[in-house]
LOMARKE-927847 format. One line per 4 residues: number of its first residue (from 1); their letters; for each residue x, y negated, z of N, C-alpha, C. Coordinates in Angstrom, 3 decimals. Atoms other than C-alpha are relative to their C-alpha. Layout:
N
NUM = a = X Y Z X Y Z X Y Z | ...
REM end
This chain:
229
1 = xxxx = -1.221 -0.604 -0.515 -26.452 -24.394 -0.192 -0.344 0.889 1.184 | 0.217 -0.941 -1.092 -26.461 -21.354 2.076 1.341 0.351 0.631 | -1.235 -0.234 -0.750 -23.868 -20.730 4.789 -0.153 1.259 0.844 | -0.015 -1.224 -0.786 -22.999 -17.363 6.315 1.231 -0.017 0.908
5 = xxxx = -1.123 -0.163 -0.919 -20.864 -17.045 9.435 0.494 1.438 -0.113 | -0.584 -1.334 0.128 -18.485 -14.098 8.977 0.629 0.435 1.317 | -0.661 -0.337 -1.269 -16.172 -14.068 12.004 1.025 -1.084 0.323 | -1.019 0.925 -0.515 -14.100 -16.515 14.085 -0.021 -1.332 -0.765
9 = xxxx = -0.004 1.229 0.800 -13.231 -19.271 11.553 -0.344 0.279 -1.456 | 0.306 -0.399 1.381 -14.440 -17.428 8.454 -1.479 -0.211 -0.301 | 1.353 0.277 0.470 -17.515 -18.571 6.545 -0.062 0.223 -1.503 | 0.301 -0.080 1.424 -19.046 -17.868 3.169 -1.034 -1.066 -0.310
13 = xxxx = 0.926 1.040 0.442 -20.715 -20.813 1.433 -0.428 0.325 -1.424 | 0.529 -0.217 1.342 -22.974 -20.240 -1.546 -0.639 -1.291 -0.498 | 0.626 1.147 0.653 -23.802 -23.154 -3.848 -0.586 0.463 -1.334 | 0.550 -0.340 1.309 -25.531 -23.281 -7.213 1.085 0.475 -0.957
17 = xxxx = -1.072 -0.273 0.965 -22.144 -23.055 -8.939 0.931 1.140 0.391 | -1.085 -0.903 -0.407 -19.952 -20.759 -6.830 -0.184 0.461 1.439 | -0.178 -0.412 -1.383 -19.130 -18.901 -3.644 1.353 -0.504 0.497 | -1.235 0.426 -0.651 -16.507 -20.284 -1.251 0.155 0.830 1.268
21 = xxxx = -0.274 -0.818 -1.185 -14.970 -17.937 1.322 1.219 -0.576 0.706 | -1.061 0.660 -0.750 -12.869 -19.553 4.051 0.572 0.915 1.078 | -0.769 -0.576 -1.114 -10.211 -18.014 6.321 -0.485 1.388 0.423 | 0.451 -1.362 -0.281 -11.326 -14.400 6.048 1.156 0.873 0.475
25 = xxxx = -0.944 -1.065 -0.347 -9.468 -11.702 7.942 -0.717 1.274 0.423 | 0.817 -1.187 -0.213 -12.282 -9.366 8.935 -1.459 -0.433 0.104 | 1.414 0.289 -0.101 -16.059 -9.088 9.046 -0.764 0.423 -1.230 | 0.872 -0.438 1.094 -19.012 -8.165 6.867 -0.384 -1.179 -0.883
29 = xxxx = 0.368 1.013 0.986 -19.688 -10.126 3.686 -1.300 0.429 -0.668 | 1.265 -0.385 0.637 -23.232 -10.201 2.255 0.183 0.331 -1.478 | -0.031 -0.319 1.429 -24.026 -8.917 -1.222 -0.008 -1.302 -0.800 | -0.149 1.222 0.776 -22.997 -11.518 -3.803 -0.505 0.187 -1.429
33 = xxxx = 0.403 0.035 1.402 -24.368 -12.441 -7.211 1.254 0.106 -0.859 | -1.223 -0.246 0.779 -21.785 -11.045 -9.650 0.232 -1.042 -1.085 | -0.162 1.009 1.052 -22.391 -13.912 -12.071 0.698 -1.258 0.487 | -0.621 1.217 -0.539 -20.967 -16.548 -9.736 1.468 0.235 0.309
37 = xxxx = -1.409 -0.136 -0.381 -17.215 -17.157 -9.354 0.178 -0.109 1.510 | -0.323 -0.003 -1.432 -15.630 -16.687 -5.942 1.338 -0.708 0.215 | -1.222 0.708 -0.366 -13.056 -19.068 -4.462 0.326 0.357 1.443 | -0.401 -0.464 -1.323 -11.149 -17.688 -1.486 1.108 -0.909 0.534
41 = xxxx = -0.922 0.956 -0.608 -9.382 -20.172 0.801 0.638 0.608 1.250 | -0.678 -0.358 -1.248 -6.786 -19.498 3.510 0.789 -1.213 0.459 | -0.570 1.268 -0.457 -5.758 -22.499 5.611 1.427 0.123 0.514 | -1.372 -0.209 -0.445 -2.570 -20.954 7.021 0.220 1.480 0.302
45 = xxxx = -0.423 -1.392 -0.054 -0.706 -17.751 7.755 -0.361 0.733 1.292 | 0.337 -0.683 -1.246 -1.917 -16.995 11.308 -0.971 1.146 -0.260 | 0.766 -1.214 0.269 -3.503 -13.562 11.540 -1.499 -0.155 0.239 | 1.435 0.225 -0.166 -6.841 -14.981 12.665 -0.564 -0.952 -1.058
49 = xxxx = 0.452 0.843 1.106 -7.061 -17.065 9.457 0.348 0.575 -1.370 | -0.418 -0.567 1.284 -5.362 -14.998 6.760 0.312 1.473 0.156 | -0.331 -1.419 0.077 -5.135 -11.337 5.861 0.128 0.379 -1.469 | -0.126 -0.508 1.369 -3.979 -9.560 2.730 -1.235 0.775 -0.426
53 = xxxx = 1.259 -0.663 0.326 -7.383 -7.882 2.914 -0.810 -0.807 -1.011 | 0.753 0.808 0.966 -8.718 -10.806 0.852 0.233 0.451 -1.433 | -0.303 -0.458 1.355 -7.044 -9.269 -2.184 -0.624 1.355 -0.317 | 0.607 -1.321 0.183 -8.909 -5.980 -1.678 -1.503 -0.019 0.277
57 = xxxx = 1.409 0.084 -0.355 -12.422 -7.225 -0.888 -0.892 0.580 -1.096 | 0.962 -0.486 0.994 -15.195 -5.267 -2.618 -0.787 -1.141 -0.654 | 0.759 1.127 0.530 -17.010 -8.601 -3.038 0.726 -0.710 -1.133 | -0.777 0.665 1.045 -14.198 -9.753 -5.345 0.023 0.778 -1.309
61 = xxxx = -0.070 -0.840 1.201 -14.563 -6.908 -7.821 -1.063 -0.402 -1.018 | 0.937 0.268 1.079 -16.169 -7.570 -11.187 -0.396 -1.445 -0.157 | 0.329 1.415 0.125 -16.121 -11.345 -10.949 1.287 -0.814 -0.133 | -1.137 0.911 0.056 -13.837 -14.322 -11.507 0.324 -0.455 1.414
65 = xxxx = -0.424 0.365 -1.349 -11.838 -14.943 -8.331 1.224 -0.903 -0.087 | -1.161 0.885 -0.133 -9.451 -17.784 -7.482 0.377 -0.058 1.475 | -0.505 0.046 -1.375 -7.277 -17.677 -4.336 0.719 -1.330 0.194 | -0.581 1.312 -0.281 -6.401 -21.085 -2.865 0.577 0.074 1.405
69 = xxxx = -0.674 -0.295 -1.257 -3.829 -20.630 -0.126 0.897 -1.147 0.430 | -0.985 0.939 -0.530 -1.812 -22.904 2.128 1.400 0.459 -0.389 | -1.337 -0.376 0.461 1.801 -23.018 1.031 0.920 0.490 1.112 | -0.812 -0.645 -1.033 3.025 -21.778 4.421 -0.151 1.525 -0.038
73 = xxxx = 0.182 -1.444 0.184 1.771 -18.313 3.374 1.033 0.494 -1.003 | -1.060 -0.510 0.865 4.592 -16.273 1.869 -0.578 0.505 -1.318 | 0.466 -0.413 1.322 4.187 -15.779 -1.865 0.095 1.508 -0.195 | -0.150 -1.449 0.177 5.371 -12.194 -1.544 -1.167 0.779 0.616
77 = xxxx = 1.175 -0.669 -0.558 2.176 -11.414 0.386 -1.137 0.101 -1.017 | 0.998 -0.073 1.063 0.213 -11.887 -2.834 0.362 1.148 -0.938 | -0.298 -1.102 0.919 -0.028 -8.693 -4.920 0.352 -0.523 -1.395 | -0.404 0.464 1.336 1.630 -9.020 -8.349 -1.168 -0.234 -0.951
81 = xxxx = 1.121 0.141 0.926 -1.685 -8.546 -10.153 -0.954 -1.129 0.372 | 0.854 1.125 -0.416 -3.238 -11.480 -8.232 0.725 -1.338 -0.095 | -0.784 1.237 -0.028 -0.473 -14.049 -8.679 -0.445 -1.013 -1.039 | 0.457 0.927 1.039 -1.908 -15.516 -11.877 -1.273 -0.740 0.398
85 = xxxx = 1.246 0.654 -0.425 -5.126 -16.398 -10.033 0.133 -0.550 1.422 | -0.277 0.531 -1.333 -3.477 -17.685 -6.845 0.714 -1.339 -0.110 | -0.596 1.337 -0.040 -2.633 -21.322 -6.128 0.365 -0.308 1.439 | -0.451 0.405 -1.331 -0.630 -22.600 -3.166 -0.045 -1.522 0.090
89 = xxxx = 0.104 1.440 -0.209 -1.397 -26.064 -1.806 0.649 -0.392 1.316 | -0.552 0.582 -1.207 0.579 -28.104 0.695 -0.829 -1.183 0.444 | 0.753 1.153 -0.492 -0.649 -31.051 2.749 -0.007 -1.161 -0.991 | 0.098 1.196 0.831 -1.865 -34.093 0.833 -0.100 0.258 -1.480
93 = xxxx = 0.126 -0.336 1.417 -2.539 -32.318 -2.460 -1.463 0.082 -0.396 | 1.335 -0.134 0.575 -5.586 -32.316 -4.723 0.114 0.778 -1.299 | -0.013 -0.771 1.234 -6.341 -29.789 -7.444 -1.418 0.428 -0.344 | 1.318 -0.404 0.481 -9.376 -28.940 -9.568 0.059 1.392 -0.592
97 = xxxx = 0.139 -1.359 0.507 -10.552 -25.459 -10.460 -1.384 0.112 -0.641 | 1.313 0.024 0.625 -13.399 -25.954 -12.897 -0.948 -0.864 0.801 | 1.013 0.757 -0.739 -16.438 -26.969 -10.859 0.423 -0.328 1.418 | -0.449 0.169 -1.389 -14.441 -26.911 -7.611 1.243 -0.875 0.057
101 = xxxx = -1.194 0.809 -0.252 -12.004 -29.555 -6.376 0.382 0.146 1.467 | -0.488 -0.187 -1.371 -9.860 -28.979 -3.281 1.041 -1.058 0.329 | -0.985 0.919 -0.563 -8.028 -31.637 -1.269 0.487 0.593 1.323 | -0.537 -0.544 -1.246 -5.801 -30.864 1.703 0.464 -1.103 0.939
105 = xxxx = -0.567 0.825 -1.061 -4.880 -32.506 4.988 1.042 0.836 0.726 | -1.044 -0.691 -0.744 -1.922 -31.625 7.175 -0.523 0.443 1.355 | 0.459 -0.522 -1.279 -2.766 -29.385 10.112 0.903 -0.475 1.139 | -0.793 0.269 -1.195 -1.635 -30.195 13.645 0.598 1.288 0.568
109 = xxxx = -0.596 -1.277 -0.387 -0.701 -26.517 13.935 0.797 0.523 -1.183 | -0.641 -0.511 1.212 0.145 -24.605 10.733 -0.896 -0.276 -1.191 | 0.739 0.051 1.251 -0.866 -25.124 7.128 -0.809 -1.257 -0.209 | 0.801 1.126 0.473 -3.703 -27.318 5.935 -1.449 0.134 0.445
113 = xxxx = 1.461 0.002 -0.017 -7.340 -28.285 6.250 -0.453 -0.242 -1.431 | 0.520 0.136 1.361 -9.521 -28.203 3.134 -1.216 -0.915 -0.032 | 1.188 0.763 0.356 -11.944 -30.793 1.772 -0.364 0.435 -1.414 | 0.367 -0.639 1.260 -13.815 -29.064 -1.046 -1.260 -0.642 -0.557
117 = xxxx = 1.156 0.542 0.705 -16.169 -30.627 -3.576 -0.433 1.001 -1.062 | 0.557 -0.884 1.033 -18.450 -28.432 -5.687 -1.410 -0.487 -0.296 | 1.278 0.608 0.338 -21.376 -29.908 -7.579 -0.224 -1.245 0.830 | 0.317 1.162 -0.846 -23.070 -32.401 -5.258 0.410 0.205 1.455
121 = xxxx = -0.319 -0.355 -1.377 -21.679 -30.736 -2.128 1.451 -0.353 0.350 | -1.345 0.250 -0.534 -18.691 -31.831 -0.037 0.102 0.744 1.326 | -0.131 -0.915 -1.132 -17.460 -29.288 2.510 1.394 -0.147 0.580 | -1.291 0.115 -0.686 -14.700 -29.615 5.098 0.212 1.215 0.888
125 = xxxx = -0.392 -1.105 -0.882 -12.942 -26.657 6.705 1.318 -0.383 0.650 | -1.143 0.559 -0.721 -10.483 -27.701 9.402 1.190 0.936 0.107 | -1.095 -0.906 -0.345 -8.408 -24.531 9.662 0.369 -0.212 1.457 | -0.436 0.308 -1.368 -6.325 -25.313 12.751 0.358 -1.474 0.176
129 = xxxx = -0.168 1.434 -0.218 -6.373 -29.083 12.326 -0.944 -0.414 1.125 | 0.796 0.281 -1.197 -7.522 -30.059 15.801 0.826 -0.861 0.950 | -0.672 0.752 -1.065 -6.696 -32.248 18.780 0.389 1.015 1.077 | -0.415 -1.106 -0.860 -4.703 -29.535 20.576 0.580 -0.522 1.312
133 = xxxx = -0.392 0.412 -1.349 -4.634 -30.818 24.146 -0.022 1.220 0.917 | -0.093 -1.170 -0.872 -3.551 -28.288 26.773 0.341 -0.410 1.427 | -0.328 0.204 -1.408 -3.581 -28.304 30.556 1.436 0.461 0.256 | -1.367 -0.372 -0.356 -0.002 -28.286 31.883 1.051 -0.416 -1.002
137 = xxxx = -0.969 0.486 0.982 1.612 -29.602 28.692 0.472 -1.405 0.399 | -0.453 1.365 -0.264 3.782 -32.719 29.054 -0.888 -1.024 -0.699 | 0.861 1.041 0.561 1.818 -35.900 28.448 0.475 -0.437 -1.383 | -0.553 0.429 1.287 4.156 -36.812 25.593 -0.409 0.959 -1.116
141 = xxxx = 0.374 -1.002 1.002 3.356 -33.562 23.761 -1.471 -0.137 -0.364 | 1.433 0.158 0.260 -0.392 -33.940 24.155 -0.303 -1.288 -0.757 | 0.223 1.275 0.683 -0.233 -37.567 23.075 0.399 0.083 -1.470 | -0.450 -0.165 1.383 1.696 -36.599 19.940 -1.026 0.761 -0.833
145 = xxxx = 1.032 -0.750 0.715 -0.908 -33.998 18.966 -1.211 -0.879 -0.289 | 1.179 0.858 0.175 -3.698 -36.519 19.497 0.231 -1.031 -1.090 | -0.301 1.010 1.014 -2.017 -39.166 17.391 0.031 0.615 -1.398 | -0.043 -0.671 1.302 -1.330 -36.704 14.582 -1.398 0.354 -0.485
149 = xxxx = 1.359 -0.401 0.367 -4.884 -35.415 14.634 -0.815 -1.200 -0.482 | 0.818 1.155 0.362 -6.517 -38.814 14.554 0.482 -0.657 -1.285 | -0.542 0.556 1.236 -4.187 -40.014 11.811 -0.503 0.766 -1.223 | 0.488 -0.804 1.126 -5.219 -37.108 9.560 -1.503 -0.193 -0.201
153 = xxxx = 1.452 0.113 0.126 -8.939 -37.393 10.309 -0.412 -1.371 -0.526 | 0.291 1.333 0.538 -8.856 -41.115 9.526 -0.021 -0.003 -1.526 | -0.019 -0.084 1.468 -8.166 -40.090 5.920 -1.361 0.388 -0.566 | 1.342 -0.396 0.432 -11.771 -38.836 5.792 -1.035 -1.086 0.249
157 = xxxx = 0.956 1.002 -0.470 -13.343 -42.075 7.007 -0.917 -0.516 -1.107 | 0.834 0.496 1.098 -14.659 -43.035 3.531 -0.733 1.124 -0.726 | 0.659 -1.138 0.627 -15.935 -39.549 2.671 -1.403 0.188 0.586 | 1.328 -0.404 -0.478 -19.544 -38.381 2.937 -0.044 1.519 -0.093
161 = xxxx = -0.126 -1.451 -0.061 -19.346 -34.758 4.052 -1.356 0.611 0.347 | 1.273 -0.662 -0.281 -22.383 -32.514 3.895 0.132 1.011 1.130 | -0.173 -1.078 -0.970 -20.976 -29.684 5.987 1.457 0.062 0.443 | -1.355 -0.134 -0.545 -17.939 -29.409 8.284 0.068 1.199 0.925
165 = xxxx = -0.312 -1.090 -0.922 -16.447 -26.399 10.046 1.128 -0.483 0.902 | -0.946 0.618 -0.923 -14.642 -27.608 13.180 0.342 0.936 1.153 | -0.364 -0.808 -1.173 -12.658 -25.822 15.934 -0.684 -0.507 1.268 | 0.539 0.284 -1.329 -14.309 -25.652 19.333 0.545 1.112 0.893
169 = xxxx = -0.777 -1.077 -0.602 -11.780 -23.669 21.328 -0.103 -0.033 1.523 | 0.182 0.014 -1.452 -12.719 -22.714 24.914 1.296 0.133 0.782 | -1.276 -0.148 -0.697 -9.064 -22.002 25.751 0.568 -1.349 0.428 | -0.500 1.330 -0.349 -8.512 -25.762 25.956 -0.617 -0.555 1.279
173 = xxxx = 0.577 0.395 -1.286 -10.556 -25.940 29.154 -0.676 -1.371 -0.096 | 0.691 1.295 -0.031 -11.526 -29.559 29.884 0.166 -0.791 -1.298 | -0.236 0.704 1.265 -10.168 -30.670 26.486 -0.741 0.636 -1.177 | 0.506 -0.842 1.088 -12.233 -28.168 24.484 -0.775 -0.773 -1.062
177 = xxxx = 0.853 0.722 0.942 -14.513 -30.757 22.839 0.637 -1.267 -0.549 | -0.582 1.301 0.351 -12.078 -33.645 22.338 0.118 -0.215 -1.502 | -0.175 0.148 1.439 -11.214 -33.041 18.696 -1.319 -0.023 -0.741 | 1.335 -0.084 0.602 -14.762 -32.096 17.740 -0.735 -1.329 0.163
181 = xxxx = 0.723 1.236 -0.297 -16.219 -35.188 19.405 0.574 -1.177 -0.784 | -0.606 1.133 0.706 -13.720 -37.581 17.852 -0.336 0.055 -1.485 | 0.365 -0.167 1.408 -14.396 -36.155 14.390 -1.427 -0.480 -0.239 | 1.403 0.322 0.219 -18.150 -36.498 14.748 -0.282 -1.494 0.121
185 = xxxx = 0.234 1.426 -0.205 -17.858 -40.123 15.840 0.776 -0.880 -0.976 | -0.803 0.797 0.922 -15.449 -41.203 13.101 -0.113 0.442 -1.460 | 0.162 -0.502 1.362 -16.489 -39.209 10.024 -1.492 0.133 -0.294 | 1.393 -0.157 0.414 -19.769 -39.261 8.099 -0.235 1.451 -0.403
189 = xxxx = 0.255 -1.416 0.274 -20.976 -35.648 8.256 -1.451 0.327 0.352 | 1.410 -0.311 -0.192 -24.503 -34.285 7.905 -0.217 1.176 0.944 | 0.125 -1.204 -0.811 -24.074 -30.829 9.465 1.370 0.475 0.423 | -1.294 -0.489 -0.494 -21.341 -29.246 11.554 -0.180 1.377 0.616
193 = xxxx = 0.041 -1.377 -0.498 -20.600 -25.621 12.387 1.223 0.231 0.879 | -1.155 -0.303 -0.854 -18.373 -24.857 15.432 0.644 1.322 -0.409 | -0.723 -1.230 0.323 -15.692 -22.221 14.839 1.192 0.131 0.947 | -1.200 -0.230 -0.811 -12.554 -20.766 16.433 -0.363 0.070 1.481
197 = xxxx = 0.532 -0.023 -1.365 -14.627 -20.088 19.555 0.386 1.251 0.774 | -0.478 -1.211 -0.674 -13.028 -16.711 20.364 -1.146 0.790 0.637 | 1.154 -0.798 -0.417 -16.438 -15.005 20.674 -0.655 -0.495 1.293 | 0.647 0.598 -1.161 -17.460 -17.316 23.510 -1.299 -0.655 -0.474
201 = xxxx = 1.277 0.484 0.501 -21.156 -17.783 22.758 -0.546 -1.175 0.801 | 0.496 1.093 -0.844 -21.550 -20.385 25.508 0.612 -1.351 -0.357 | -0.768 1.231 0.165 -19.092 -22.960 24.232 -0.782 -1.070 -0.770 | 0.792 0.987 0.742 -21.481 -24.602 21.742 -1.035 -0.656 0.903
205 = xxxx = 0.984 0.571 -0.922 -24.155 -25.042 24.399 0.667 -0.923 1.020 | -0.735 0.882 -0.914 -21.541 -26.515 26.746 0.250 -1.351 -0.643 | -0.210 1.257 0.717 -20.732 -29.094 24.110 -1.302 -0.794 -0.069 | 1.276 0.698 0.158 -24.399 -29.930 23.547 -0.523 -0.567 1.310
209 = xxxx = 0.394 0.517 -1.313 -24.832 -30.488 27.285 0.812 -1.221 0.418 | -0.835 1.150 -0.357 -22.073 -33.125 27.372 -0.650 -1.298 -0.461 | 0.573 1.285 0.413 -23.256 -36.751 27.303 0.583 -0.526 -1.305 | -0.647 0.530 1.204 -20.751 -37.516 24.539 -0.616 0.528 -1.287
213 = xxxx = 0.519 -0.620 1.225 -22.592 -35.224 22.091 -1.430 -0.407 -0.334 | 1.426 0.303 0.183 -26.051 -36.791 22.369 -0.312 -0.534 -1.393 | 0.306 0.621 1.290 -25.755 -38.730 19.132 0.130 0.960 -1.177 | -0.153 -0.945 1.121 -24.903 -35.641 17.042 -0.401 1.433 0.342
217 = xxxx = 0.328 -1.376 -0.413 -26.136 -32.582 18.982 -0.988 0.671 -0.944 | 1.002 -0.603 0.884 -29.054 -32.083 16.582 0.575 0.350 -1.372 | -0.652 -0.356 1.272 -26.578 -31.718 13.694 0.932 1.196 0.133 | -0.851 -1.162 -0.228 -24.715 -28.803 15.255 -0.775 1.268 -0.347
221 = xxxx = 0.664 -1.219 0.454 -25.593 -25.493 13.572 0.312 1.132 0.971 | -0.184 -1.110 -0.939 -26.128 -22.535 15.869 -0.575 1.304 -0.542 | 0.558 -1.224 0.566 -27.619 -19.971 13.483 0.681 0.338 -1.323 | -0.549 -0.475 1.266 -26.476 -17.895 10.505 -0.912 1.104 -0.527
225 = xxxx = -0.411 1.019 0.967 -27.311 -17.822 7.696 -0.746 -1.313 0.215 | 0.573 1.339 -0.116 -28.047 -21.522 7.461 -0.130 -0.571 -1.405 | 0.244 0.531 1.345 -29.570 -23.186 4.410 -0.295 -1.482 0.075 | 0.262 1.439 0.069 -29.428 -26.881 3.589 -1.043 -0.258 -1.069
229 = x = 1.004 0.367 0.997 -32.110 -28.671 1.598 0.654 -0.432 -1.301
REM end
């Protein structure tokens, strides 16, 4: 499996069976093998996770493409000629698409997170499912977000995930690593790729310097492309 960071929360994953493109809204996509199908995921409607540009990507031409979108995205944003190959999923749903199976969790913001199985690989893309703690917010609000987040992530406790894409948002100040850290300590995951970092190249190193990350710091990916064994 090879992983390419595209931009912000967008990644391209290549497996033996297919390509998976997550939360694309801009950025350069590498040249793809035209013989492999492409599955394009959008976790929710926010402009930094979804763009109608996915329906016009040169990489999608001449191949089988399936669009798997969160059901908070308006159906009218899908071009008429793409509706037959577009599926909308809400929280708590599972659907198979040939070699690919997608499960969803409920985001603590908008839309869903995706747990995707393809061949022997299990991949998790959080979208905006995160422990959204904010300085200055009422304690009750922050506590509610934390409870919702942990409740959803507990649903993954029996999964063995090869690769996870997790938010690491520097805008959260002292809370920036809370969701990431809790995930890593409660879910079985081999590799993890920080995302949603708002072009702050220091935030991953800040996490790795925290004492809480010592047990998983060597599993945090900091390069692209990245290839698993």
